[in-house]
C-alpha positions in Angstrom: -20.1 -24.5 -24.0 -17.7 -21.6 -23.1 -17.8 -22.3 -19.5 -17.6 -25.8 -20.1 -14.6 -25.4 -22.0 -13.3 -23.0 -19.3 -13.9 -25.8 -16.6 -11.8 -28.3 -18.8 -9.1 -26.1 -18.9 -9.1 -25.4 -15.3 -9.1 -29.2 -14.4 -6.1 -29.9 -16.9 -4.2 -27.0 -15.3 -5.3 -27.5 -11.6 -6.7 -30.3 -9.5 -5.9 -32.6 -6.6 -2.9 -34.1 -8.5 -1.0 -30.7 -8.6 0.3 -31.2 -5.0 3.3 -32.8 -5.8 6.1 -32.7 -3.0 7.7 -30.0 -0.9 10.1 -27.7 -2.9 13.0 -29.0 -1.1 12.6 -32.6 -2.6 10.9 -31.9 -5.8 12.7 -32.7 -8.9 9.6 -31.1 -11.0 7.5 -28.2 -10.1 4.9 -28.4 -8.7 1.7 -27.2 -10.8 -0.5 -24.5 -8.7 -3.7 -23.4 -10.4 -4.8 -20.1 -8.7 -8.2 -19.1 -9.7 -8.8 -15.3 -9.8 -11.6 -13.3 -8.3 -11.9 -11.0 -11.6 -9.7 -10.3 -14.7 -6.3 -9.3 -13.6 -6.3 -6.1 -12.3 -4.4 -3.5 -9.6 -5.8 -5.7 -6.6 -3.7 -8.7 -8.1 -0.4 -6.5 -8.0 1.4 -8.8 -5.5 0.3 -12.0 -7.3 1.7 -10.6 -10.6 4.5 -9.0 -8.9 5.8 -12.2 -7.2 5.2 -14.4 -10.6 7.1 -11.8 -12.3 10.1 -11.5 -10.1 10.0 -15.6 -10.2 9.6 -16.1 -6.4 6.9 -18.9 -7.3 9.7 -20.6 -9.7 12.2 -20.4 -6.7 9.6 -21.9 -4.4 9.4 -24.8 -7.1 5.9 -23.8 -8.1 4.7 -23.3 -11.4 2.0 -21.1 -10.8 -1.0 -20.0 -13.2 -3.0 -17.2 -12.4 -6.2 -18.1 -14.1 -9.1 -15.5 -14.4 -12.6 -16.8 -13.5 -15.6 -17.5 -16.0 -17.7 -16.0 -13.0 -16.7 -13.8 -9.9 -18.4 -16.9 -7.5 -16.3 -19.8 -9.0 -13.4 -19.3 -6.9 -15.1 -20.9 -3.7 -16.9 -23.5 -5.8 -13.8 -24.9 -7.8 -11.6 -25.0 -4.5 -14.2 -26.7 -2.4 -14.4 -29.4 -5.4 -10.6 -29.8 -5.8 -10.9 -28.4 -9.3 -8.2 -25.8 -8.6 -5.4 -25.7 -6.2 -6.0 -22.2 -4.5 -8.6 -19.3 -5.1 -8.8 -15.5 -4.7 -11.9 -14.6 -3.0 -13.5 -12.4 -0.4 -13.9 -12.7 3.4 -17.8 -12.4 3.2 -17.9 -14.8 0.0 -16.2 -17.2 2.3 -18.3 -16.9 5.4 -21.2 -17.5 2.7 -19.4 -20.6 1.1 -18.7 -21.9 4.4 -22.6 -21.5 5.5 -23.5 -23.6 2.6 -21.2 -26.5 3.3 -18.5 -25.6 0.7 -14.8 -27.0 1.9 -13.0 -23.9 1.7 -10.6 -21.6 4.2 -8.7 -18.5 3.9 -5.2 -18.7 4.4 -4.1 -15.1 3.8 -5.3 -11.8 3.1 -4.5 -10.2 0.1 -6.1 -6.8 0.5 -6.9 -6.7 4.2 -9.5 -3.9 4.0 -13.1 -3.4 2.2 -13.1 -1.8 -1.2 -17.0 -2.7 -2.5 -18.7 0.5 -2.7 -22.1 1.8 -4.4 -20.9 3.6 -7.2 -22.6 6.2 -9.6 -22.0 8.4 -12.3 -22.8 12.3 -12.3 -25.4 11.7 -14.4 -27.3 9.6 -12.0 -29.6 10.6 -9.0 -28.0 8.5 -6.8 -25.8 10.3 -4.4 -26.5 8.6 -0.9 -27.7 5.2 0.2 -31.7 6.6 0.4 -31.3 7.3 -3.1 -31.3 3.7 -4.1 -35.0 3.6 -3.9 -36.6 3.0 -7.4 -33.5 2.8 -8.7 -31.8 -0.1 -11.1 -28.8 -1.6 -9.3 -26.0 -3.7 -11.1 -23.6 -6.2 -9.2 -21.3 -8.7 -10.7 -23.6 -11.4 -9.1 -22.0 -12.5 -5.8 -24.2 -13.6 -3.2 -22.0 -11.1 -1.1 -23.2 -8.1 -2.7 -26.7 -9.1 -2.8 -26.5 -9.4 0.9 -25.2 -6.1 1.2 -27.8 -4.6 -0.9 -30.3 -6.1 1.1 -29.0 -5.0 4.5 -28.4 -1.3 3.1 -31.9 -1.0 1.7 -33.1 -2.1 5.3 -31.1 0.1 7.0 -32.6 3.0 4.9 -36.1 1.8 5.0 -36.3 1.0 1.3 -38.6 -1.2 0.0 -36.6 -4.2 -1.6 -39.3 -4.5 -4.4 -38.7 -1.2 -5.4 -35.1 -1.8 -6.5 -34.3 -3.7 -9.4 -31.4 -5.6 -9.3 -29.1 -6.9 -12.6 -26.3 -9.0 -12.2 -24.0 -7.8 -15.0 -20.9 -10.1 -14.2 -17.7 -8.3 -14.8 -19.4 -5.3 -16.6 -20.0 -3.1 -13.9 -17.9 0.0 -15.1 -19.4 -0.5 -18.6 -22.8 -0.6 -17.3 -22.2 2.8 -15.7 -20.5 4.5 -18.6 -23.6 3.3 -20.7 -25.9 4.7 -18.7 -27.8 1.3 -18.0 -28.0 1.5 -14.2 -28.8 4.0 -11.6 -25.9 2.8 -9.7 -23.6 -0.3 -9.0 -22.6 -2.2 -5.8 -19.7 -4.4 -6.3 -17.4 -2.1 -7.8 -14.0 -1.1 -6.3 -13.1 2.3 -4.9 -9.6 1.9 -6.1 -10.0 0.6 -9.5 -13.4 1.7 -10.9 -13.8 4.5 -9.4 -10.6 5.7 -10.6 -11.6 4.9 -13.9 -14.7 6.8 -13.7 -13.1 9.9 -12.1 -10.1 9.9 -14.8 -13.2 9.9 -17.4 -14.4 12.7 -16.1 -17.9 11.3 -15.0 -17.9 12.7 -11.5 -18.6 9.3 -9.6 -20.1 9.2 -6.4 -18.3 6.5 -4.3 -20.0 5.3 -0.9 -17.8 2.5 0.5 -20.2 -0.1 1.7 -18.5 0.0 5.3 -20.1 3.8 5.0 -23.5 2.2 4.6 -23.8 0.0 7.5 -21.6 -2.8 6.8 -18.6 -3.5 9.1 -15.0 -3.6 7.6 -13.6 -6.8 6.4 -10.7 -8.3 4.4 -11.9 -7.6 0.5 -9.4 -10.3 -1.1 -8.7 -13.5 0.6 -6.2 -16.6 -0.8 -8.6 -19.5 -0.2 -7.7 -23.4 0.0 -9.5 -26.7 0.0 -9.9 -26.8 3.9 -10.5 -30.8 4.2 -7.2 -31.4 2.0 -5.1 -28.7 4.2 -6.2 -30.7 7.2 -4.7 -33.9 6.1 -2.8 -33.4 3.0 1.3 -32.7 4.3 2.1 -31.9 0.4 -0.8 -29.7 -0.1 0.1 -28.1 3.4 3.6 -27.4 2.0 2.5 -26.0 -1.3 0.4 -23.3 0.6 3.3 -22.4 2.8 5.5 -22.0 -0.3 2.8 -19.9 -2.0 2.2 -17.5 0.8 6.0 -16.9 1.1 6.4 -16.3 -2.3 3.4 -14.0 -2.5 4.6 -12.0 0.5 8.1 -11.4 -1.2 6.1 -10.1 -4.0 3.9 -7.7 -1.8 6.8 -6.6 -0.3 8.1 -5.5 -3.8 5.1 -3.7 -4.7 5.1 -1.9 -1.3 8.9 -0.9 -1.9 8.7 0.0 -5.7 5.0 1.0 -7.0 6.6 2.0 -10.3 8.0 -1.5 -10.9 4.6 -2.9 -9.7 2.8 -0.7 -12.4 4.8 -2.0 -14.9 4.1 -5.7 -14.0 0.5 -5.1 -13.7 0.2 -3.0 -17.2 1.8 -6.0 -18.7 -1.1 -8.4 -17.3 -4.2 -6.2 -17.1 -5.6 -6.3 -20.6 -8.2 -3.3 -21.2 -7.0 -1.1 -18.8 -5.9 2.3 -19.8 -1.9 2.7 -19.2 -2.4 6.2 -18.4 -4.9 5.5 -15.5 -3.2 2.3 -14.2 -0.8 4.2 -12.2 -3.3 5.9 -10.4 -5.1 2.6 -9.7 -1.9 1.1 -8.6 -1.2 4.2 -6.1 -4.5 4.0 -4.6 -4.3 0.1 -4.2 -0.8 0.0 -2.7 -1.6 2.0 0.3 -4.2 -0.5 1.2 -1.6 -3.2 1.1 0.7 -2.7 4.1 -1.4 -5.1 6.7 0.0 -3.4 10.0 -0.1 -7.2 11.6 2.0 -8.4 9.0 1.3 -9.9 5.3 -1.9 -12.2 4.9 -2.4 -11.9 8.9 -6.2 -12.4 9.5 -7.7 -11.7 12.9 -9.9 -14.7 13.6 -12.1 -12.6 16.1 -12.7 -9.8 13.6 -13.6 -12.7 11.3 -16.2 -14.2 14.3 -17.8 -10.5 14.4 -18.2 -10.2 11.2 -19.8 -13.8 10.5 -22.1 -13.2 13.6 -23.0 -9.7 12.0 -23.8 -11.5 8.9 -26.0 -14.1 10.7 -27.6 -11.2 12.6 -28.7 -9.4 9.5 -30.2 -12.4 8.3 -27.2 -12.6 5.1 -26.4 -16.4 6.2 -28.8 -18.8 7.6 -26.5 -21.0 9.4 -24.1 -19.7 12.1 -20.2 -20.1 11.0 -17.2 -20.7 13.6 -14.6 -18.5 12.2 -11.6 -20.7 13.4 -13.0 -23.3 11.1 -13.1 -21.0 7.9 -9.6 -18.9 8.5 -6.4 -19.7 9.5 -2.8 -17.9 9.9 -1.0 -21.0 10.0 0.6 -21.3 6.7 1.9 -17.9 6.4 5.4 -16.9 6.5 6.9 -16.2 10.3 10.0 -14.2 9.3 
């Protein structure tokens, strides 16, 4: 019932009727629901900075930043047109495309990988090889299951010896409570900082150090077919990304102000620890190629790697699932 209620709320806030007209000719703001990948946290600092500064309003957009019922929801609900935009992950976007979902990445929010294997000092997991016989929690994303499969194979670990449990967004709680030996899905700049500040002596192994190539952790996704044919939606995406780029620039220029903004939005985070998480995040947001820019060749290499590793069953053409055409050029 809770999931159904959440979906009804999303439909009321978003959907295909929210495209409206471009900002220049609009008398009413265009409603945009952005379905986040997770509850508000430091990874979303550019989004909330843009909203707090009024950049979305100036672009003629009435933006709702909506937490998901489940981290796998953004690709599904963007594909069906239930929401206008979503925040997802490069690997998850590739998996979605291989499964026939109607999504395309239009900008990189966090242009490098954050996902890690993580454990506390009470666990015996100190290296990927230690996962044999372990209980490993994930957030239930297909990406995380795929990464775990690859890491186990690379360390000659029998998958049947590993108990995988889906804890949704409760990765930190599972580690603090000692309910699992390790997690795969927690972010080094968020849960990693939290564990360290609690004195839990975390072991943090980025998946990119365990056999997974680098990728863009967070990306903005849109509905691909609608983007190809709906000029109002195209303008909406352009305006959103331009406003988001301004928010990202503010974060880079003034991390202290950005911390204030995300502190107000990120419920449940210790305000004494949030500044350290923001500091760990800010250095990852400066994209050398320009805000949001994604390298199509790198996406293709990653998609090919996923296919070779058996993480997807169908080849994916990167040019079909990633574009820079709607990013600001100035």
